[in-house]
C-alpha positions in Angstrom: 131.6 95.0 152.2 134.8 94.7 154.3 136.4 92.9 151.4 135.3 95.4 148.8 136.6 98.3 150.9 140.0 96.7 151.3 142.4 95.7 148.6 140.4 92.6 147.7 138.2 93.3 144.6 134.9 91.9 145.8 132.0 93.9 144.5 129.3 94.8 147.0 126.7 94.4 144.3 127.0 90.6 144.7 125.7 90.8 148.3 123.6 93.9 148.5 121.4 93.6 145.4 120.2 90.1 146.3 119.8 91.2 149.9 117.5 94.0 148.7 115.4 91.4 146.8 115.2 89.4 150.0 114.1 92.4 151.9 111.2 92.9 149.4 110.3 89.2 149.9 110.3 89.7 153.7 113.2 87.4 154.3 115.7 90.0 155.5 115.5 93.3 157.5 116.4 96.5 155.7 118.2 98.0 158.8 120.2 94.9 159.5 121.3 94.7 155.9 122.1 98.4 155.7 124.1 98.6 159.0 125.9 95.4 158.1 126.9 96.8 154.8 127.9 100.1 156.3 129.9 98.5 159.1 131.7 96.2 156.6 132.6 99.2 154.4 134.0 101.1 157.4 136.0 98.2 158.6 137.6 97.5 155.2 138.2 101.2 154.6 139.8 101.6 158.0 142.2 98.7 157.4 143.4 100.4 154.2 143.6 103.8 155.9 145.8 102.4 158.7 148.0 100.4 156.4 148.7 103.6 154.5 149.0 105.7 157.6 151.6 103.5 159.2 153.4 102.4 156.0 153.8 106.1 155.1 155.0 107.8 152.0 158.6 106.4 152.3 157.4 103.0 151.3 155.4 104.4 148.4 158.4 106.4 147.2 160.5 103.3 147.3 157.9 101.4 145.3 157.5 104.3 142.9 161.3 104.4 142.3 161.3 100.7 141.5 157.9 100.2 139.7 156.6 103.7 138.9 157.4 103.4 135.3 155.2 100.4 134.9 152.3 102.3 136.4 153.0 105.5 134.5 153.5 107.3 137.9 156.2 109.8 138.8 157.0 111.5 142.0 155.8 114.8 140.4 152.4 113.2 139.7 152.2 111.8 143.1 153.1 115.2 144.7 150.4 116.8 142.6 147.9 114.1 143.8 149.0 114.8 147.4 148.4 118.5 147.0 145.0 117.9 145.5 144.1 115.5 148.4 145.3 118.1 151.0 142.9 120.6 149.5 139.9 118.3 148.7 140.5 115.2 150.7 137.1 115.3 152.5 135.0 115.6 149.4 137.3 113.2 147.5 136.8 110.6 150.2 133.1 111.0 150.0 132.7 111.0 146.2 135.3 108.2 145.9 133.0 105.9 147.8 130.5 106.2 145.0 132.8 105.3 142.2 133.6 101.8 141.1 137.3 100.8 141.8 138.1 104.2 143.4 135.9 103.1 146.3 138.5 100.3 147.0 141.5 102.6 146.9 140.4 106.0 148.2 141.4 105.1 151.8 145.1 104.9 150.8 145.6 108.6 149.9 143.6 109.5 153.0 146.0 107.4 155.2 149.1 108.7 153.4 147.9 112.3 153.8 147.3 111.5 157.5 143.7 112.8 157.1 142.0 113.2 160.5 140.6 109.8 161.2 137.2 111.2 162.5 136.8 113.1 159.3 137.8 110.1 157.3 135.2 107.9 159.0 132.5 110.6 158.6 133.0 111.1 154.9 133.6 107.4 154.3 130.4 106.6 156.2 128.4 109.2 154.2 129.5 107.9 150.9 129.3 104.2 151.8 125.8 104.8 153.3 124.6 106.3 150.0 126.1 103.4 148.0 124.7 100.8 150.3 121.2 102.2 150.1 121.4 102.5 146.3 122.4 98.8 146.0 119.7 97.7 148.5 117.0 99.7 146.6 118.2 98.2 143.3 117.6 94.7 144.7 114.4 95.7 146.3 113.0 97.1 143.1 114.3 94.1 141.1 112.5 91.9 143.6 109.1 93.6 143.1 109.0 94.7 139.5 109.6 93.3 136.1 113.1 93.8 134.7 112.2 96.6 132.3 110.7 98.8 135.0 113.6 98.1 137.3 116.1 99.0 134.6 114.4 102.4 134.2 114.7 103.1 137.9 118.3 101.9 137.9 119.2 104.0 134.9 117.6 107.1 136.5 119.6 106.5 139.7 122.8 106.1 137.8 122.2 109.2 135.7 121.4 111.1 138.9 124.5 109.9 140.7 126.7 110.7 137.6 125.2 114.2 137.4 125.9 114.8 141.1 129.5 113.7 140.7 129.9 116.0 137.6 128.4 119.0 139.5 130.6 118.5 142.5 133.7 118.1 140.2 132.9 121.3 138.3 132.4 123.2 141.6 135.7 121.9 142.9 137.5 122.8 139.6 136.1 126.3 139.7 137.3 126.7 143.3 140.8 125.5 142.4 141.1 127.9 139.5 140.1 130.9 141.6 
């Protein structure tokens, strides 16, 4: 989880889903797996946060000047993203922990924006806890059911998470337009 929450793309699914199956088989303890996953997420996210916090926007602006065109980024787009993060940084940090790839990068804008570290850890922990539990439960249900039953449960979970993200996004969008 530390690797996944840092720059290194290492999916937590590789560890937590099999761990969930081992929990079902009685080979592992749910709480140890959960807290290990959560702690790993917090450590990796904190590393990225502090890199961005201490590196600062000056370094990003220099990189943007040099390579921004390759990434289709401009200073105007980055300023717009900064403004968005200033207004919605807490919920963005929380929801970002639930989205593939974003989960690995969301700590960077939090660090650049110098988000309060206690708030950052709180929202990171909440999002990471939900993601960790989902993956453990996926493995647990895969460990005790046939694949077709497990896929129904996994599909329902993914639809529920997607619906939650859409609802939160729409509420945020309504707030920003008012």
